[in-house]
Every structure is written in structure tokens, then in C-alpha cells.
PDB file of N, CA, C and O in Angstrom:
ATOM      1  N   MET A   1      27.100  -1.675  86.966  1.00  0.00           N
ATOM      2  CA  MET A   1      27.639  -2.129  85.707  1.00  0.00           C
ATOM      3  C   MET A   1      27.285  -1.099  84.629  1.00  0.00           C
ATOM      4  O   MET A   1      26.112  -0.785  84.427  1.00  0.00           O
ATOM      5  N   THR A   2      28.288  -0.585  83.949  1.00  0.00           N
ATOM      6  CA  THR A   2      28.038   0.407  82.895  1.00  0.00           C
ATOM      7  C   THR A   2      27.749  -0.308  81.587  1.00  0.00           C
ATOM      8  O   THR A   2      28.415  -1.285  81.247  1.00  0.00           O
ATOM      9  N   PRO A   3      26.757   0.177  80.857  1.00  0.00           N
ATOM     10  CA  PRO A   3      26.444  -0.476  79.589  1.00  0.00           C
ATOM     11  C   PRO A   3      27.523  -0.193  78.550  1.00  0.00           C
ATOM     12  O   PRO A   3      27.935   0.953  78.367  1.00  0.00           O
ATOM     13  N   GLY A   4      27.965  -1.216  77.891  1.00  0.00           N
ATOM     14  CA  GLY A   4      28.958  -1.073  76.831  1.00  0.00           C
ATOM     15  C   GLY A   4      28.281  -0.989  75.478  1.00  0.00           C
ATOM     16  O   GLY A   4      27.053  -0.987  75.386  1.00  0.00           O
ATOM     17  N   PRO A   5      29.071  -0.921  74.448  1.00  0.00           N
ATOM     18  CA  PRO A   5      28.473  -0.853  73.118  1.00  0.00           C
ATOM     19  C   PRO A   5      27.811  -2.174  72.747  1.00  0.00           C
ATOM     20  O   PRO A   5      28.280  -3.248  73.124  1.00  0.00           O
ATOM     21  N   ARG A   6      26.729  -2.077  72.013  1.00  0.00           N
ATOM     22  CA  ARG A   6      26.071  -3.293  71.544  1.00  0.00           C
ATOM     23  C   ARG A   6      26.962  -3.963  70.512  1.00  0.00           C
ATOM     24  O   ARG A   6      27.768  -3.293  69.867  1.00  0.00           O
ATOM     25  N   PRO A   7      26.830  -5.280  70.344  1.00  0.00           N
ATOM     26  CA  PRO A   7      27.684  -5.979  69.382  1.00  0.00           C
ATOM     27  C   PRO A   7      27.491  -5.508  67.950  1.00  0.00           C
ATOM     28  O   PRO A   7      28.431  -5.563  67.158  1.00  0.00           O
ATOM     29  N   ASP A   8      26.275  -5.039  67.592  1.00  0.00           N
ATOM     30  CA  ASP A   8      26.040  -4.621  66.220  1.00  0.00           C
ATOM     31  C   ASP A   8      26.565  -3.224  65.925  1.00  0.00           C
ATOM     32  O   ASP A   8      26.611  -2.834  64.758  1.00  0.00           O
ATOM     33  N   GLN A   9      26.962  -2.455  66.938  1.00  0.00           N
ATOM     34  CA  GLN A   9      27.491  -1.128  66.694  1.00  0.00           C
ATOM     35  C   GLN A   9      28.905  -0.972  67.261  1.00  0.00           C
ATOM     36  O   GLN A   9      29.317   0.137  67.602  1.00  0.00           O
ATOM     37  N   SER A  10      29.639  -2.068  67.361  1.00  0.00           N
ATOM     38  CA  SER A  10      30.971  -1.994  67.942  1.00  0.00           C
ATOM     39  C   SER A  10      31.923  -1.172  67.082  1.00  0.00           C
ATOM     40  O   SER A  10      32.818  -0.518  67.617  1.00  0.00           O
ATOM     41  N   LYS A  11      31.750  -1.190  65.764  1.00  0.00           N
ATOM     42  CA  LYS A  11      32.641  -0.422  64.906  1.00  0.00           C
ATOM     43  C   LYS A  11      32.256   1.048  64.863  1.00  0.00           C
ATOM     44  O   LYS A  11      33.083   1.887  64.507  1.00  0.00           O
ATOM     45  N   GLU A  12      31.018   1.377  65.217  1.00  0.00           N
ATOM     46  CA  GLU A  12      30.580   2.757  65.220  1.00  0.00           C
ATOM     47  C   GLU A  12      30.662   3.383  66.608  1.00  0.00           C
ATOM     48  O   GLU A  12      30.279   4.541  66.777  1.00  0.00           O
ATOM     49  N   ALA A  13      31.143   2.659  67.591  1.00  0.00           N
ATOM     50  CA  ALA A  13      31.201   3.173  68.952  1.00  0.00           C
ATOM     51  C   ALA A  13      32.576   3.761  69.238  1.00  0.00           C
ATOM     52  O   ALA A  13      33.597   3.272  68.754  1.00  0.00           O
ATOM     53  N   CYS A  14      32.577   4.812  70.028  1.00  0.00           N
ATOM     54  CA  CYS A  14      33.825   5.459  70.434  1.00  0.00           C
ATOM     55  C   CYS A  14      34.578   4.529  71.390  1.00  0.00           C
ATOM     56  O   CYS A  14      33.966   3.981  72.306  1.00  0.00           O
ATOM     57  N   PRO A  15      35.882   4.337  71.203  1.00  0.00           N
ATOM     58  CA  PRO A  15      36.620   3.469  72.119  1.00  0.00           C
ATOM     59  C   PRO A  15      36.791   4.064  73.515  1.00  0.00           C
ATOM     60  O   PRO A  15      37.056   3.328  74.466  1.00  0.00           O
ATOM     61  N   ALA A  16      36.645   5.384  73.654  1.00  0.00           N
ATOM     62  CA  ALA A  16      36.839   6.015  74.957  1.00  0.00           C
ATOM     63  C   ALA A  16      35.547   6.094  75.763  1.00  0.00           C
ATOM     64  O   ALA A  16      35.528   5.733  76.940  1.00  0.00           O
ATOM     65  N   CYS A  17      34.459   6.567  75.132  1.00  0.00           N
ATOM     66  CA  CYS A  17      33.222   6.773  75.895  1.00  0.00           C
ATOM     67  C   CYS A  17      32.121   5.792  75.520  1.00  0.00           C
ATOM     68  O   CYS A  17      31.052   5.828  76.130  1.00  0.00           O
ATOM     69  N   SER A  18      32.334   4.925  74.553  1.00  0.00           N
ATOM     70  CA  SER A  18      31.393   3.880  74.118  1.00  0.00           C
ATOM     71  C   SER A  18      30.072   4.433  73.593  1.00  0.00           C
ATOM     72  O   SER A  18      29.056   3.740  73.625  1.00  0.00           O
ATOM     73  N   ARG A  19      30.077   5.662  73.115  1.00  0.00           N
ATOM     74  CA  ARG A  19      28.868   6.236  72.534  1.00  0.00           C
ATOM     75  C   ARG A  19      28.893   6.026  71.024  1.00  0.00           C
ATOM     76  O   ARG A  19      29.952   5.838  70.426  1.00  0.00           O
ATOM     77  N   PHE A  20      27.705   6.061  70.419  1.00  0.00           N
ATOM     78  CA  PHE A  20      27.577   5.873  68.980  1.00  0.00           C
ATOM     79  C   PHE A  20      28.137   7.093  68.254  1.00  0.00           C
ATOM     80  O   PHE A  20      27.751   8.225  68.546  1.00  0.00           O
ATOM     81  N   THR A  21      29.046   6.861  67.309  1.00  0.00           N
ATOM     82  CA  THR A  21      29.649   7.961  66.560  1.00  0.00           C
ATOM     83  C   THR A  21      29.251   7.965  65.093  1.00  0.00           C
ATOM     84  O   THR A  21      29.417   8.984  64.422  1.00  0.00           O
ATOM     85  N   GLY A  22      28.733   6.867  64.577  1.00  0.00           N
ATOM     86  CA  GLY A  22      28.352   6.812  63.167  1.00  0.00           C
ATOM     87  C   GLY A  22      29.570   6.834  62.275  1.00  0.00           C
ATOM     88  O   GLY A  22      30.537   6.114  62.521  1.00  0.00           O
ATOM     89  N   MET A  23      29.532   7.655  61.238  1.00  0.00           N
ATOM     90  CA  MET A  23      30.636   7.717  60.287  1.00  0.00           C
ATOM     91  C   MET A  23      31.632   8.829  60.604  1.00  0.00           C
ATOM     92  O   MET A  23      32.517   9.108  59.796  1.00  0.00           O
ATOM     93  N   HIS A  24      31.502   9.470  61.767  1.00  0.00           N
ATOM     94  CA  HIS A  24      32.428  10.540  62.144  1.00  0.00           C
ATOM     95  C   HIS A  24      33.821   9.967  62.377  1.00  0.00           C
ATOM     96  O   HIS A  24      33.972   8.860  62.893  1.00  0.00           O
ATOM     97  N   LEU A  25      34.837  10.738  61.989  1.00  0.00           N
ATOM     98  CA  LEU A  25      36.216  10.299  62.228  1.00  0.00           C
ATOM     99  C   LEU A  25      36.650  10.577  63.652  1.00  0.00           C
ATOM    100  O   LEU A  25      37.541   9.903  64.169  1.00  0.00           O
ATOM    101  N   THR A  26      36.035  11.558  64.294  1.00  0.00           N
ATOM    102  CA  THR A  26      36.286  11.820  65.711  1.00  0.00           C
ATOM    103  C   THR A  26      34.952  11.777  66.442  1.00  0.00           C
ATOM    104  O   THR A  26      33.910  12.099  65.871  1.00  0.00           O
ATOM    105  N   CYS A  27      34.993  11.387  67.677  1.00  0.00           N
ATOM    106  CA  CYS A  27      33.774  11.285  68.485  1.00  0.00           C
ATOM    107  C   CYS A  27      33.218  12.690  68.727  1.00  0.00           C
ATOM    108  O   CYS A  27      33.950  13.560  69.200  1.00  0.00           O
ATOM    109  N   PRO A  28      31.927  12.934  68.412  1.00  0.00           N
ATOM    110  CA  PRO A  28      31.364  14.266  68.645  1.00  0.00           C
ATOM    111  C   PRO A  28      31.169  14.583  70.129  1.00  0.00           C
ATOM    112  O   PRO A  28      30.920  15.735  70.484  1.00  0.00           O
ATOM    113  N   TYR A  29      31.280  13.577  70.997  1.00  0.00           N
ATOM    114  CA  TYR A  29      31.061  13.787  72.428  1.00  0.00           C
ATOM    115  C   TYR A  29      32.354  14.054  73.190  1.00  0.00           C
ATOM    116  O   TYR A  29      32.413  14.960  74.021  1.00  0.00           O
ATOM    117  N   CYS A  30      33.404  13.252  72.902  1.00  0.00           N
ATOM    118  CA  CYS A  30      34.637  13.416  73.683  1.00  0.00           C
ATOM    119  C   CYS A  30      35.843  13.810  72.824  1.00  0.00           C
ATOM    120  O   CYS A  30      36.891  14.141  73.378  1.00  0.00           O
ATOM    121  N   GLY A  31      35.732  13.787  71.505  1.00  0.00           N
ATOM    122  CA  GLY A  31      36.821  14.216  70.637  1.00  0.00           C
ATOM    123  C   GLY A  31      37.858  13.143  70.348  1.00  0.00           C
ATOM    124  O   GLY A  31      38.868  13.429  69.704  1.00  0.00           O
ATOM    125  N   GLU A  32      37.642  11.933  70.799  1.00  0.00           N
ATOM    126  CA  GLU A  32      38.590  10.829  70.571  1.00  0.00           C
ATOM    127  C   GLU A  32      38.503  10.355  69.126  1.00  0.00           C
ATOM    128  O   GLU A  32      37.424  10.354  68.533  1.00  0.00           O
ATOM    129  N   ASP A  33      39.643   9.951  68.555  1.00  0.00           N
ATOM    130  CA  ASP A  33      39.641   9.388  67.208  1.00  0.00           C
ATOM    131  C   ASP A  33      38.939   8.042  67.221  1.00  0.00           C
ATOM    132  O   ASP A  33      39.161   7.222  68.113  1.00  0.00           O
ATOM    133  N   THR A  34      38.090   7.820  66.224  1.00  0.00           N
ATOM    134  CA  THR A  34      37.388   6.548  66.103  1.00  0.00           C
ATOM    135  C   THR A  34      38.108   5.673  65.091  1.00  0.00           C
ATOM    136  O   THR A  34      38.807   6.190  64.220  1.00  0.00           O
ATOM    137  N   PRO A  35      37.953   4.377  65.186  1.00  0.00           N
ATOM    138  CA  PRO A  35      38.610   3.507  64.212  1.00  0.00           C
ATOM    139  C   PRO A  35      38.048   3.756  62.815  1.00  0.00           C
ATOM    140  O   PRO A  35      36.834   3.852  62.630  1.00  0.00           O
ATOM    141  N   ARG A  36      38.931   3.856  61.850  1.00  0.00           N
ATOM    142  CA  ARG A  36      38.506   4.127  60.478  1.00  0.00           C
ATOM    143  C   ARG A  36      38.239   2.827  59.743  1.00  0.00           C
ATOM    144  O   ARG A  36      38.866   1.802  60.011  1.00  0.00           O
ATOM    145  N   ARG A  37      37.311   2.886  58.826  1.00  0.00           N
ATOM    146  CA  ARG A  37      36.976   1.715  58.026  1.00  0.00           C
ATOM    147  C   ARG A  37      37.641   1.863  56.663  1.00  0.00           C
ATOM    148  O   ARG A  37      37.223   2.705  55.868  1.00  0.00           O
ATOM    149  N   PRO A  38      38.648   1.078  56.381  1.00  0.00           N
ATOM    150  CA  PRO A  38      39.352   1.238  55.110  1.00  0.00           C
ATOM    151  C   PRO A  38      38.499   0.879  53.902  1.00  0.00           C
ATOM    152  O   PRO A  38      38.704   1.438  52.824  1.00  0.00           O
ATOM    153  N   LEU A  39      37.556  -0.031  54.051  1.00  0.00           N
ATOM    154  CA  LEU A  39      36.712  -0.404  52.914  1.00  0.00           C
ATOM    155  C   LEU A  39      35.812   0.750  52.490  1.00  0.00           C
ATOM    156  O   LEU A  39      35.665   1.004  51.295  1.00  0.00           O
ATOM    157  N   TYR A  40      35.208   1.455  53.447  1.00  0.00           N
ATOM    158  CA  TYR A  40      34.361   2.592  53.110  1.00  0.00           C
ATOM    159  C   TYR A  40      35.183   3.725  52.509  1.00  0.00           C
ATOM    160  O   TYR A  40      34.734   4.402  51.584  1.00  0.00           O
ATOM    161  N   ARG A  41      36.369   3.926  53.029  1.00  0.00           N
ATOM    162  CA  ARG A  41      37.241   4.971  52.482  1.00  0.00           C
ATOM    163  C   ARG A  41      37.626   4.634  51.048  1.00  0.00           C
ATOM    164  O   ARG A  41      37.623   5.509  50.182  1.00  0.00           O
ATOM    165  N   LEU A  42      37.956   3.379  50.794  1.00  0.00           N
ATOM    166  CA  LEU A  42      38.297   2.947  49.445  1.00  0.00           C
ATOM    167  C   LEU A  42      37.092   3.059  48.521  1.00  0.00           C
ATOM    168  O   LEU A  42      37.233   3.449  47.362  1.00  0.00           O
ATOM    169  N   LEU A  43      35.909   2.720  49.024  1.00  0.00           N
ATOM    170  CA  LEU A  43      34.691   2.820  48.224  1.00  0.00           C
ATOM    171  C   LEU A  43      34.393   4.272  47.853  1.00  0.00           C
ATOM    172  O   LEU A  43      34.043   4.558  46.708  1.00  0.00           O
ATOM    173  N   ARG A  44      34.529   5.185  48.805  1.00  0.00           N
ATOM    174  CA  ARG A  44      34.295   6.601  48.525  1.00  0.00           C
ATOM    175  C   ARG A  44      35.312   7.143  47.533  1.00  0.00           C
ATOM    176  O   ARG A  44      34.957   7.895  46.626  1.00  0.00           O
ATOM    177  N   LEU A  45      36.568   6.768  47.699  1.00  0.00           N
ATOM    178  CA  LEU A  45      37.617   7.226  46.790  1.00  0.00           C
ATOM    179  C   LEU A  45      37.400   6.663  45.388  1.00  0.00           C
ATOM    180  O   LEU A  45      37.593   7.377  44.404  1.00  0.00           O
ATOM    181  N   THR A  46      37.007   5.407  45.282  1.00  0.00           N
ATOM    182  CA  THR A  46      36.743   4.789  43.981  1.00  0.00           C
ATOM    183  C   THR A  46      35.555   5.457  43.297  1.00  0.00           C
ATOM    184  O   THR A  46      35.614   5.735  42.099  1.00  0.00           O
ATOM    185  N   ALA A  47      34.484   5.718  44.032  1.00  0.00           N
ATOM    186  CA  ALA A  47      33.305   6.366  43.453  1.00  0.00           C
ATOM    187  C   ALA A  47      33.638   7.772  42.975  1.00  0.00           C
ATOM    188  O   ALA A  47      33.197   8.181  41.901  1.00  0.00           O
ATOM    189  N   PHE A  48      34.398   8.500  43.746  1.00  0.00           N
ATOM    190  CA  PHE A  48      34.789   9.858  43.361  1.00  0.00           C
ATOM    191  C   PHE A  48      35.671   9.834  42.114  1.00  0.00           C
ATOM    192  O   PHE A  48      35.482  10.640  41.203  1.00  0.00           O
ATOM    193  N   THR A  49      36.632   8.913  42.071  1.00  0.00           N
ATOM    194  CA  THR A  49      37.527   8.802  40.920  1.00  0.00           C
ATOM    195  C   THR A  49      36.758   8.410  39.665  1.00  0.00           C
ATOM    196  O   THR A  49      36.984   8.984  38.600  1.00  0.00           O
ATOM    197  N   LEU A  50      35.857   7.442  39.773  1.00  0.00           N
ATOM    198  CA  LEU A  50      35.075   7.027  38.614  1.00  0.00           C
ATOM    199  C   LEU A  50      34.156   8.143  38.119  1.00  0.00           C
ATOM    200  O   LEU A  50      33.941   8.275  36.915  1.00  0.00           O
ATOM    201  N   SER A  51      33.620   8.934  39.022  1.00  0.00           N
ATOM    202  CA  SER A  51      32.768  10.044  38.591  1.00  0.00           C
ATOM    203  C   SER A  51      33.577  11.099  37.858  1.00  0.00           C
ATOM    204  O   SER A  51      33.103  11.658  36.869  1.00  0.00           O
ATOM    205  N   LEU A  52      34.799  11.385  38.325  1.00  0.00           N
ATOM    206  CA  LEU A  52      35.645  12.342  37.617  1.00  0.00           C
ATOM    207  C   LEU A  52      36.057  11.826  36.246  1.00  0.00           C
ATOM    208  O   LEU A  52      36.095  12.589  35.281  1.00  0.00           O
ATOM    209  N   ILE A  53      36.365  10.543  36.155  1.00  0.00           N
ATOM    210  CA  ILE A  53      36.717   9.950  34.859  1.00  0.00           C
ATOM    211  C   ILE A  53      35.515  10.013  33.912  1.00  0.00           C
ATOM    212  O   ILE A  53      35.674  10.331  32.733  1.00  0.00           O
ATOM    213  N   GLY A  54      34.332   9.718  34.413  1.00  0.00           N
ATOM    214  CA  GLY A  54      33.126   9.785  33.597  1.00  0.00           C
ATOM    215  C   GLY A  54      32.846  11.196  33.102  1.00  0.00           C
ATOM    216  O   GLY A  54      32.468  11.380  31.945  1.00  0.00           O
ATOM    217  N   LEU A  55      33.027  12.198  33.963  1.00  0.00           N
ATOM    218  CA  LEU A  55      32.830  13.584  33.544  1.00  0.00           C
ATOM    219  C   LEU A  55      33.851  13.992  32.497  1.00  0.00           C
ATOM    220  O   LEU A  55      33.517  14.705  31.551  1.00  0.00           O
ATOM    221  N   ALA A  56      35.093  13.549  32.655  1.00  0.00           N
ATOM    222  CA  ALA A  56      36.132  13.875  31.672  1.00  0.00           C
ATOM    223  C   ALA A  56      35.811  13.252  30.314  1.00  0.00           C
ATOM    224  O   ALA A  56      35.979  13.898  29.280  1.00  0.00           O
ATOM    225  N   ILE A  57      35.355  12.019  30.313  1.00  0.00           N
ATOM    226  CA  ILE A  57      34.985  11.360  29.054  1.00  0.00           C
ATOM    227  C   ILE A  57      33.794  12.071  28.416  1.00  0.00           C
ATOM    228  O   ILE A  57      33.772  12.267  27.201  1.00  0.00           O
ATOM    229  N   LEU A  58      32.811  12.457  29.217  1.00  0.00           N
ATOM    230  CA  LEU A  58      31.636  13.158  28.702  1.00  0.00           C
ATOM    231  C   LEU A  58      32.025  14.502  28.086  1.00  0.00           C
ATOM    232  O   LEU A  58      31.550  14.846  27.004  1.00  0.00           O
ATOM    233  N   LEU A  59      32.876  15.258  28.763  1.00  0.00           N
ATOM    234  CA  LEU A  59      33.330  16.533  28.216  1.00  0.00           C
ATOM    235  C   LEU A  59      34.136  16.343  26.938  1.00  0.00           C
ATOM    236  O   LEU A  59      33.979  17.106  25.985  1.00  0.00           O
ATOM    237  N   LEU A  60      34.988  15.340  26.912  1.00  0.00           N
ATOM    238  CA  LEU A  60      35.780  15.068  25.720  1.00  0.00           C
ATOM    239  C   LEU A  60      34.883  14.734  24.533  1.00  0.00           C
ATOM    240  O   LEU A  60      35.094  15.242  23.432  1.00  0.00           O
ATOM    241  N   LEU A  61      33.897  13.895  24.749  1.00  0.00           N
ATOM    242  CA  LEU A  61      32.977  13.543  23.672  1.00  0.00           C
ATOM    243  C   LEU A  61      32.127  14.735  23.230  1.00  0.00           C
ATOM    244  O   LEU A  61      31.825  14.871  22.045  1.00  0.00           O
ATOM    245  N   ALA A  62      31.745  15.583  24.157  1.00  0.00           N
ATOM    246  CA  ALA A  62      30.938  16.752  23.812  1.00  0.00           C
ATOM    247  C   ALA A  62      31.750  17.763  23.004  1.00  0.00           C
ATOM    248  O   ALA A  62      31.221  18.385  22.083  1.00  0.00           O
ATOM    249  N   TRP A  63      33.022  17.928  23.340  1.00  0.00           N
ATOM    250  CA  TRP A  63      33.856  18.876  22.603  1.00  0.00           C
ATOM    251  C   TRP A  63      34.217  18.374  21.213  1.00  0.00           C
ATOM    252  O   TRP A  63      34.373  19.166  20.284  1.00  0.00           O
ATOM    253  N   ARG A  64      34.349  17.081  21.072  1.00  0.00           N
ATOM    254  CA  ARG A  64      34.789  16.527  19.795  1.00  0.00           C
ATOM    255  C   ARG A  64      33.657  16.289  18.801  1.00  0.00           C
ATOM    256  O   ARG A  64      33.925  16.132  17.610  1.00  0.00           O
ATOM    257  N   SER A  65      32.420  16.258  19.240  1.00  0.00           N
ATOM    258  CA  SER A  65      31.317  16.011  18.305  1.00  0.00           C
ATOM    259  C   SER A  65      30.808  17.346  17.753  1.00  0.00           C
ATOM    260  O   SER A  65      30.491  18.253  18.522  1.00  0.00           O
ATOM    261  N   PRO A  66      30.730  17.468  16.427  1.00  0.00           N
ATOM    262  CA  PRO A  66      30.252  18.728  15.842  1.00  0.00           C
ATOM    263  C   PRO A  66      28.737  18.839  15.970  1.00  0.00           C
ATOM    264  O   PRO A  66      28.048  17.825  16.076  1.00  0.00           O
ATOM    265  N   PRO A  67      28.214  20.068  15.960  1.00  0.00           N
ATOM    266  CA  PRO A  67      26.761  20.219  16.014  1.00  0.00           C
ATOM    267  C   PRO A  67      26.114  19.715  14.725  1.00  0.00           C
ATOM    268  O   PRO A  67      26.739  19.708  13.665  1.00  0.00           O
ATOM    269  N   GLN A  68      24.900  19.311  14.827  1.00  0.00           N
ATOM    270  CA  GLN A  68      24.155  18.789  13.692  1.00  0.00           C
ATOM    271  C   GLN A  68      23.792  19.929  12.747  1.00  0.00           C
ATOM    272  O   GLN A  68      23.379  20.998  13.197  1.00  0.00           O
ATOM    273  N   VAL A  69      23.942  19.711  11.437  1.00  0.00           N
ATOM    274  CA  VAL A  69      23.585  20.706  10.433  1.00  0.00           C
ATOM    275  C   VAL A  69      22.216  20.338   9.865  1.00  0.00           C
ATOM    276  O   VAL A  69      22.022  19.234   9.355  1.00  0.00           O
ATOM    277  N   ILE A  70      21.260  21.284   9.960  1.00  0.00           N
ATOM    278  CA  ILE A  70      19.907  21.037   9.472  1.00  0.00           C
ATOM    279  C   ILE A  70      19.450  22.228   8.636  1.00  0.00           C
ATOM    280  O   ILE A  70      20.029  23.312   8.700  1.00  0.00           O
ATOM    281  N   SER A  71      18.421  22.007   7.869  1.00  0.00           N
ATOM    282  CA  SER A  71      17.850  23.119   7.105  1.00  0.00           C
ATOM    283  C   SER A  71      16.759  23.784   7.936  1.00  0.00           C
ATOM    284  O   SER A  71      16.247  23.217   8.902  1.00  0.00           O
ATOM    285  N   ILE A  72      16.421  25.006   7.528  1.00  0.00           N
ATOM    286  CA  ILE A  72      15.398  25.753   8.264  1.00  0.00           C
ATOM    287  C   ILE A  72      14.054  25.035   8.206  1.00  0.00           C
ATOM    288  O   ILE A  72      13.304  25.048   9.182  1.00  0.00           O
ATOM    289  N   ALA A  73      13.746  24.415   7.083  1.00  0.00           N
ATOM    290  CA  ALA A  73      12.458  23.735   6.931  1.00  0.00           C
ATOM    291  C   ALA A  73      12.341  22.504   7.830  1.00  0.00           C
ATOM    292  O   ALA A  73      11.232  22.042   8.100  1.00  0.00           O
ATOM    293  N   ALA A  74      13.449  21.979   8.288  1.00  0.00           N
ATOM    294  CA  ALA A  74      13.416  20.775   9.115  1.00  0.00           C
ATOM    295  C   ALA A  74      13.164  21.076  10.592  1.00  0.00           C
ATOM    296  O   ALA A  74      12.990  20.151  11.385  1.00  0.00           O
ATOM    297  N   ILE A  75      13.142  22.352  10.971  1.00  0.00           N
ATOM    298  CA  ILE A  75      12.948  22.719  12.376  1.00  0.00           C
ATOM    299  C   ILE A  75      11.486  22.547  12.747  1.00  0.00           C
ATOM    300  O   ILE A  75      10.602  23.051  12.054  1.00  0.00           O
ATOM    301  N   ARG A  76      11.233  21.842  13.831  1.00  0.00           N
ATOM    302  CA  ARG A  76       9.890  21.577  14.334  1.00  0.00           C
ATOM    303  C   ARG A  76       9.761  22.152  15.754  1.00  0.00           C
ATOM    304  O   ARG A  76      10.777  22.395  16.405  1.00  0.00           O
ATOM    305  N   PRO A  77       8.543  22.372  16.239  1.00  0.00           N
ATOM    306  CA  PRO A  77       8.380  22.916  17.598  1.00  0.00           C
ATOM    307  C   PRO A  77       8.971  22.016  18.690  1.00  0.00           C
ATOM    308  O   PRO A  77       9.370  22.517  19.741  1.00  0.00           O
ATOM    309  N   ALA A  78       9.034  20.728  18.468  1.00  0.00           N
ATOM    310  CA  ALA A  78       9.572  19.828  19.492  1.00  0.00           C
ATOM    311  C   ALA A  78      11.089  19.931  19.613  1.00  0.00           C
ATOM    312  O   ALA A  78      11.676  19.300  20.491  1.00  0.00           O
ATOM    313  N   MET A  79      11.730  20.708  18.754  1.00  0.00           N
ATOM    314  CA  MET A  79      13.191  20.815  18.760  1.00  0.00           C
ATOM    315  C   MET A  79      13.668  22.063  19.504  1.00  0.00           C
ATOM    316  O   MET A  79      14.770  22.542  19.238  1.00  0.00           O
ATOM    317  N   ASN A  80      12.874  22.600  20.424  1.00  0.00           N
ATOM    318  CA  ASN A  80      13.298  23.823  21.098  1.00  0.00           C
ATOM    319  C   ASN A  80      14.563  23.584  21.920  1.00  0.00           C
ATOM    320  O   ASN A  80      14.729  22.523  22.523  1.00  0.00           O
ATOM    321  N   HIS A  81      15.425  24.551  21.940  1.00  0.00           N
ATOM    322  CA  HIS A  81      16.709  24.532  22.634  1.00  0.00           C
ATOM    323  C   HIS A  81      17.652  23.444  22.107  1.00  0.00           C
ATOM    324  O   HIS A  81      18.514  22.969  22.846  1.00  0.00           O
ATOM    325  N   ASP A  82      17.500  23.052  20.861  1.00  0.00           N
ATOM    326  CA  ASP A  82      18.381  22.064  20.258  1.00  0.00           C
ATOM    327  C   ASP A  82      19.587  22.791  19.682  1.00  0.00           C
ATOM    328  O   ASP A  82      19.435  23.853  19.077  1.00  0.00           O
ATOM    329  N   LEU A  83      20.773  22.242  19.859  1.00  0.00           N
ATOM    330  CA  LEU A  83      21.985  22.851  19.334  1.00  0.00           C
ATOM    331  C   LEU A  83      22.207  22.345  17.919  1.00  0.00           C
ATOM    332  O   LEU A  83      22.545  21.181  17.706  1.00  0.00           O
ATOM    333  N   ALA A  84      22.013  23.240  16.952  1.00  0.00           N
ATOM    334  CA  ALA A  84      22.189  22.870  15.545  1.00  0.00           C
ATOM    335  C   ALA A  84      22.574  24.125  14.777  1.00  0.00           C
ATOM    336  O   ALA A  84      22.269  25.243  15.194  1.00  0.00           O
ATOM    337  N   HIS A  85      23.245  23.925  13.653  1.00  0.00           N
ATOM    338  CA  HIS A  85      23.590  25.018  12.754  1.00  0.00           C
ATOM    339  C   HIS A  85      22.694  24.936  11.536  1.00  0.00           C
ATOM    340  O   HIS A  85      22.397  23.848  11.043  1.00  0.00           O
ATOM    341  N   LYS A  86      22.262  26.097  11.050  1.00  0.00           N
ATOM    342  CA  LYS A  86      21.388  26.093   9.878  1.00  0.00           C
ATOM    343  C   LYS A  86      22.211  25.876   8.621  1.00  0.00           C
ATOM    344  O   LYS A  86      23.361  26.304   8.523  1.00  0.00           O
ATOM    345  N   ASP A  87      21.608  25.215   7.686  1.00  0.00           N
ATOM    346  CA  ASP A  87      22.255  24.916   6.420  1.00  0.00           C
ATOM    347  C   ASP A  87      21.698  25.871   5.380  1.00  0.00           C
ATOM    348  O   ASP A  87      20.682  25.596   4.741  1.00  0.00           O
ATOM    349  N   SER A  88      22.393  27.022   5.217  1.00  0.00           N
ATOM    350  CA  SER A  88      21.955  27.999   4.231  1.00  0.00           C
ATOM    351  C   SER A  88      23.180  28.660   3.614  1.00  0.00           C
ATOM    352  O   SER A  88      24.243  28.694   4.235  1.00  0.00           O
ATOM    353  N   PRO A  89      23.046  29.177   2.418  1.00  0.00           N
ATOM    354  CA  PRO A  89      24.199  29.860   1.807  1.00  0.00           C
ATOM    355  C   PRO A  89      24.519  31.142   2.546  1.00  0.00           C
ATOM    356  O   PRO A  89      23.614  31.785   3.078  1.00  0.00           O
ATOM    357  N   PRO A  90      25.772  31.526   2.592  1.00  0.00           N
ATOM    358  CA  PRO A  90      26.146  32.756   3.323  1.00  0.00           C
ATOM    359  C   PRO A  90      25.706  34.017   2.656  1.00  0.00           C
ATOM    360  O   PRO A  90      25.959  35.107   3.168  1.00  0.00           O
TER     361      PRO A  90
END
């Protein structure tokens, strides 16, 4: 009697050789296509799309906000690498 896939790994098992394939789309042992999980694919696509939307919003807000204008006397050591324009006459 050949051992089949365990019930808890039936979706991760190759339909041809019954070996564990994990999240691979093809079996690394025999090259057979494994059943795809549409929920995980949708989750990955949603996460990727939301991250791109978030980056676009962040870039838009960064481009549209002007740098802070401060005077030279207001600069403190804790403000290193701060993006600001000095407020002085030309």
C-alpha cells in the first residue's frame, strides 16, 4: 500500500506523485501543475495593489507639501538632516 497525502496537506500535495509541493505552482519533483488557490492569489494581488496605491498617495503628498520655512536661530542639533528652507533676506 503506497502512502497517500495526509488530509491536512491535500491542497499542497502534487496530484501526480502525492509529494508536498507547498506554494509552488508546479511540482518541484515531477513538474506537474498543482491546483492553484484562488484566495491566496487574490490576497497577494490585493496586497500588492494596496501597497502601490499607498506609495502613490505618499509620493503625491510629499510632492505637494512645501518645505518648512525656519530662521537660522531656530535650528537645533536635534534637527539634523531636516528638510527646511532658511528665512533670510536675499
